[in-house]
C-alpha positions in Angstrom: -6.8 -19.0 5.0 -10.6 -18.9 4.6 -12.3 -15.8 3.2 -13.2 -14.1 6.5 -12.2 -11.1 8.6 -8.6 -11.0 9.7 -8.1 -10.6 13.4 -5.2 -10.3 15.9 -4.8 -14.0 16.2 -4.1 -14.1 12.5 -1.7 -11.2 12.7 0.3 -12.8 15.5 0.4 -16.4 14.3 -0.5 -16.8 10.6 2.3 -18.3 8.5 4.7 -18.6 11.5 6.5 -21.7 12.7 8.9 -22.2 15.6 12.5 -21.9 14.6 13.7 -25.5 14.3 17.4 -24.6 15.0 17.1 -22.3 18.0 13.6 -22.8 19.3 13.4 -19.0 19.5 10.0 -17.5 20.0 10.9 -14.7 17.6 12.5 -15.6 14.2 16.3 -15.0 14.1 17.7 -12.3 11.9 20.0 -14.1 9.5 22.9 -11.9 8.4 24.7 -13.6 5.6 25.3 -12.7 2.0 26.4 -16.1 0.8 25.0 -19.4 2.0 27.4 -22.4 2.0 27.1 -26.0 0.8 28.8 -28.9 2.5 30.1 -30.3 -0.8 29.9 -30.1 -4.6 27.3 -32.8 -4.9 24.9 -30.9 -2.6 25.4 -27.8 -4.8 24.7 -29.8 -8.0 21.6 -31.3 -6.4 20.3 -27.8 -5.4 21.1 -26.4 -8.9 19.2 -29.2 -10.5 16.2 -28.9 -8.2 16.8 -32.3 -6.6 17.5 -30.9 -3.1 15.0 -30.3 -0.3 17.0 -27.3 0.7 14.9 -24.1 0.6 17.7 -21.5 1.0 19.4 -20.2 -2.1 23.1 -19.7 -2.4 23.1 -15.9 -2.2 21.2 -13.3 -0.1 20.0 -11.3 -3.1 18.0 -14.3 -4.1 16.7 -15.5 -0.8 17.1 -15.0 3.0 15.4 -17.1 5.8 14.3 -14.0 7.7 12.7 -12.4 4.6 11.1 -15.7 3.6 9.5 -16.1 6.9 7.8 -12.7 6.7 6.7 -13.3 3.1 5.0 -16.5 4.3 3.1 -14.5 7.0 2.1 -11.8 4.5 0.8 -14.4 2.0 -1.3 -15.9 4.8 -2.8 -12.6 5.7 -3.7 -11.7 2.1 -5.0 -15.2 1.4 -2.4 -15.6 -1.4 -0.3 -18.5 -2.7 2.9 -16.5 -2.5 4.2 -13.1 -1.4 7.4 -11.2 -2.4 9.1 -8.6 -0.3 10.9 -5.6 -1.9 13.1 -2.8 -0.7 10.2 -0.3 -1.1 6.7 0.0 -2.4 7.9 1.6 -5.6 10.4 -1.2 -6.1 7.4 -3.6 -6.0 5.4 -1.4 -8.5 8.2 -0.9 -11.0 9.5 -4.5 -10.9 6.0 -5.9 -11.3 5.3 -3.7 -14.4 8.6 -4.5 -16.0 8.1 -8.2 -15.4 4.6 -8.5 -16.7 4.5 -5.9 -19.6 6.3 -5.8 -22.9 6.6 -3.6 -26.0 3.2 -2.9 -27.5 1.3 -3.5 -24.3 -1.1 -0.9 -22.8 -1.8 -0.3 -19.1 -4.7 1.6 -17.5 -3.9 3.5 -14.4 -6.6 5.2 -12.3 -6.1 8.9 -11.5 -5.6 10.1 -7.9 -2.9 7.5 -7.6 0.5 8.0 -6.1 2.5 10.5 -8.1 5.6 8.3 -8.5 3.5 5.5 -9.9 2.1 7.9 -12.6 5.6 9.2 -13.3 6.8 5.7 -14.1 4.5 5.7 -17.2 7.0 8.1 -18.8 9.8 5.6 -18.2 7.6 2.7 -19.6 7.1 4.7 -22.8 10.8 4.1 -23.5 10.0 0.4 -23.8 7.0 0.9 -26.1 4.5 0.4 -23.3 1.6 2.9 -23.3 -0.1 4.1 -20.1 -3.5 5.8 -20.0 -4.8 7.5 -16.9 -8.5 7.2 -16.3 -10.9 8.3 -13.6 -11.1 5.9 -10.6 -14.4 4.3 -11.6 -15.3 0.9 -13.2 -17.1 2.7 -16.0 -14.0 4.8 -16.9 -11.9 1.7 -16.8 -14.3 -0.2 -19.1 -14.3 2.8 -21.6 -10.5 3.0 -21.5 -9.8 -0.6 -22.4 -8.0 -1.1 -25.8 -7.3 -4.2 -27.8 -3.7 -4.2 -26.4 -4.6 -3.5 -22.8 -2.7 -5.9 -20.6 -3.1 -4.6 -17.1 -5.3 -2.4 -14.9 -3.7 -0.7 -11.9 -5.6 1.0 -9.2 -5.3 2.1 -5.6 -8.0 1.4 -3.1 -8.5 3.8 -1.4 -6.7 6.3 -3.6 -4.4 9.0 -2.5 -5.3 11.7 -1.5 -9.0 11.7 -2.2 -9.6 8.2 -1.0 -11.7 7.0 -4.0 -12.8 3.4 -3.8 -13.0 1.7 -7.2 -15.6 -1.1 -7.4 -13.1 -4.0 -7.7 -15.9 -6.6 -8.2 -17.1 -4.7 -11.3 -13.6 -4.2 -12.6 -12.8 -7.9 -12.3 -16.0 -8.8 -14.2 -15.1 -6.3 -16.9 -11.6 -7.5 -17.4 -12.0 -11.3 -17.1 -13.2 -12.0 -20.6 -10.4 -10.1 -22.4 -7.9 -11.6 -19.9 -6.6 -8.3 -18.5 -4.7 -8.5 -15.2 -6.0 -6.4 -12.3 -3.5 -5.1 -9.8 -4.7 -3.2 -6.6 -2.5 -1.1 -4.4 -4.3 -1.7 -1.1 -1.8 0.1 1.1 -4.4 2.4 2.6 -6.8 -0.5 3.4 -4.6 -3.3 4.6 -6.0 -6.9 4.7 -7.8 -5.9 7.9 -10.2 -3.7 5.9 -10.0 -5.3 2.5 -8.5 -8.4 0.8 -8.6 -7.7 -3.0 -7.6 -11.2 -3.9 -10.9 -12.4 -2.4 -12.7 -10.3 -4.9 -10.9 -11.8 -7.9 -8.0 -9.3 -8.2 -4.9 -10.9 -9.6 -2.2 -9.1 -7.5 -2.3 -7.0 -4.4 0.5 -4.6 -3.6 1.4 -2.6 -0.4 3.9 -0.1 0.6 4.8 -2.1 3.7 6.4 1.1 5.1 3.0 2.2 6.1 0.5 0.2 8.2 2.4 -3.1 8.0 5.5 -1.7 9.6 3.3 0.6 11.7 6.1 2.6 13.5 7.5 4.9 10.8 10.9 3.2 11.0 11.3 1.1 7.9 11.0 1.2 4.1 9.7 -1.9 2.3 7.1 -3.1 -0.2 5.2 -6.4 -0.8 3.3 -8.0 -3.6 1.0 -11.0 -3.1 -0.9 -13.3 -5.5 -0.7 -16.6 -7.3 2.6 -18.3 -7.8 2.3 -18.1 -11.6 2.4 -14.3 -11.4 4.7 -13.8 -8.4 7.4 -16.1 -9.8 8.4 -14.0 -12.9 8.4 -10.9 -10.7 10.6 -12.6 -8.2 13.0 -13.7 -11.0 13.3 -10.1 -12.2 13.8 -8.8 -8.7 16.9 -11.0 -8.5 18.3 -9.1 -11.4 17.2 -5.6 -10.5 18.3 -6.1 -6.9 15.6 -4.0 -5.1 15.4 -6.6 -2.3 14.3 -6.3 1.4 17.1 -6.8 3.9 16.8 -9.1 6.9 16.8 -6.3 9.5 13.9 -4.6 7.8 12.1 -7.9 7.4 12.4 -8.5 11.1 11.0 -5.1 12.0 8.2 -5.6 9.5 7.3 -9.0 11.0 7.2 -7.5 14.5 4.9 -4.7 13.2 2.5 -7.2 11.7 1.7 -8.7 15.1 -0.1 -5.5 16.2 -1.6 -4.7 12.7 -5.2 -5.6 13.6 -5.1 -3.6 16.9 -3.6 -0.5 15.3 -5.9 -0.5 12.3 -9.0 -0.9 14.5 -8.0 2.3 16.4 -7.1 4.1 13.2 -10.5 3.1 11.7 -12.3 4.5 14.7 -10.2 7.7 14.8 -10.6 8.2 11.1 -14.4 8.0 11.3 -14.6 10.3 14.3 -12.2 12.9 13.0 -13.9 12.9 9.6 -17.3 13.5 11.2 -15.9 16.3 13.4 -14.2 18.0 10.5 -17.3 17.8 8.3 -19.3 19.6 10.9 -16.8 22.4 11.5 -17.4 25.8 9.9 -13.7 26.3 9.1 -13.7 23.2 6.9 -14.8 23.5 3.3 -15.1 19.8 2.4 -14.0 16.4 3.8 -13.0 13.3 1.8 -13.4 10.1 3.7 -15.1 6.9 2.5 -16.8 6.4 5.8 -18.9 9.6 5.2 -22.2 9.4 3.2 -21.0 12.5 1.4 -18.1 10.7 -0.2 -18.7 9.7 -3.8 -17.7 6.1 -3.2 -19.3 5.6 0.2 -21.7 2.9 -1.0 -18.9 0.9 -2.7 -16.6 1.3 0.4 -19.4 0.1 2.7 -19.9 -3.0 0.5 -16.3 -4.0 0.0 -14.5 -2.8 3.1 -14.6 -3.7 6.8 -13.3 -0.3 7.9 -12.5 3.0 6.2 -8.9 3.6 7.4 -7.0 6.2 9.3 -6.4 8.8 6.5 -8.7 11.9 6.2 -8.3 14.5 3.5 -10.0 17.9 3.7 -10.1 21.4 2.4 -9.6 24.2 4.8 -11.8 27.2 4.3 -9.0 29.6 3.5 -6.0 30.3 1.3 -2.5 28.9 1.3 -1.3 30.9 4.3 -4.4 30.2 6.4 -4.0 26.5 5.7 -0.3 26.7 6.8 -1.2 28.6 10.0 -3.7 25.9 10.9 -1.2 23.1 10.4 1.5 25.0 12.3 -0.8 25.4 15.4 -1.4 21.7 15.7 0.5 20.1 18.6 0.0 16.3 18.1 0.4 15.6 14.4 3.9 16.0 13.0 4.4 17.6 9.6 5.7 14.7 7.6 4.9 12.5 4.6 3.8 8.9 4.9 1.0 7.3 6.9 0.0 4.2 8.9 2.4 4.6 11.8 1.6 5.0 15.5 2.2 8.8 15.3 -0.3 11.1 13.5 1.2 12.9 10.5 -0.2 15.8 8.6 0.8 17.6 5.4 -0.3 20.4 3.2 -0.4 18.3 0.0 0.6 21.1 -2.4 3.9 21.5 -0.6 4.8 17.9 0.4 4.4 16.2 -3.0 3.8 18.8 -5.6 5.8 22.0 -4.7 8.0 21.7 -7.8 5.0 22.3 -10.0 3.4 25.7 -10.8 0.2 26.4 -8.9 -1.9 26.1 -12.1 -0.5 22.7 -12.8 -1.1 21.5 -9.2 -4.7 22.6 -9.4 -5.2 20.9 -12.7 -4.1 17.7 -10.9 -6.7 18.3 -8.2 -4.2 19.7 -5.6 -5.3 23.1 -4.4 -3.3 25.1 -1.9 -5.9 24.4 0.9 -5.8 20.6 0.6 -4.7 18.8 3.8 -4.1 15.1 4.5 -4.0 13.8 8.0 -2.8 10.3 8.7 -4.0 9.3 12.1 -1.9 7.3 14.5 -3.0 5.5 17.6 -3.4 8.6 19.9 -6.7 9.0 21.7 -9.2 10.3 19.2 -10.5 12.8 21.8 -7.0 14.3 22.1 -6.8 14.6 18.3 -10.2 16.3 18.0 -9.3 18.7 20.8 -6.1 19.6 19.0 -7.8 20.1 15.7 -10.4 22.3 17.5 -7.9 24.6 19.0 -5.9 24.9 15.8 -9.0 25.7 13.7 -10.3 28.2 16.3 -7.0 30.1 16.4 -6.0 30.1 12.8 
């Protein structure tokens, strides 16, 4: 696929082919753990790589439904290859275990998903060091060590939606040969294709915008075959695979990705502007606003700014909770990217097991709220926010 904006035609048709066996418009869901061979000679030919057969002998290694969706995802990201996983965290952990070894060092930008940061403690058991740095190219450059093997960043980050200058990071890391991995879950290939900027691997929690309906758990990684292949090999051992039912739902969700993200981009911008002008809101974090620290970078790299808006309510923990409880449209729930709007008081949803002082040291005050906008009418969302802020 050429380096251009992804549209609905791409989302519906990229990487797809009619099913040669059934001529079904939609790909069949293949339920089978083993896949048989007609005779011993055909099995030997497959084992020796002399067969034109593409299906492996066992479902943990390959499945036709899963492979079809991987082909579509690779096309949307402009990648040679894509690999599906049972979750976004399975993608992250399998990738790090496959590409890093004892004595290696990884740079992770702060304001990233908490479970990704937590995995650094596990990596230490294998002699792999992780350093957390600010989500800027300058901080990444200063954090590079002689044994740095990989830089991992989100774009935008969670929850403050920081946008690291990927072009600058790629330029910094090319000479020392450091791999750059971007978790682009919040952007999707509709708003940003990191591989086009020189990033080595792009990762998504496919649970979010790709699935789009809050009804599946999956992860995906896309990039060059030379990097995806060792990750895929380790996945066969670790077993965190995506099942065919989930792959089918994911493929169906991809068809409307462009339409949904366009609405969520529009709603995100309008809701962010509304909140920034409201007297009951202390501060808004959204890369589409000139007040955001990475607005210029986001404008240069991204086609849209996404459907997640993070903000500080002008009030304490209880006032923030009352505001959320008065909302009628958004549901109180984790996650994002689905057709329903979801909202959370971040201190409770992801960090409640930590003391308040520790939460605040991580940049999670009691009045921090994240709203993940669905595809409802933006006017209805703004009206709902208005009544909740007025009454709380």
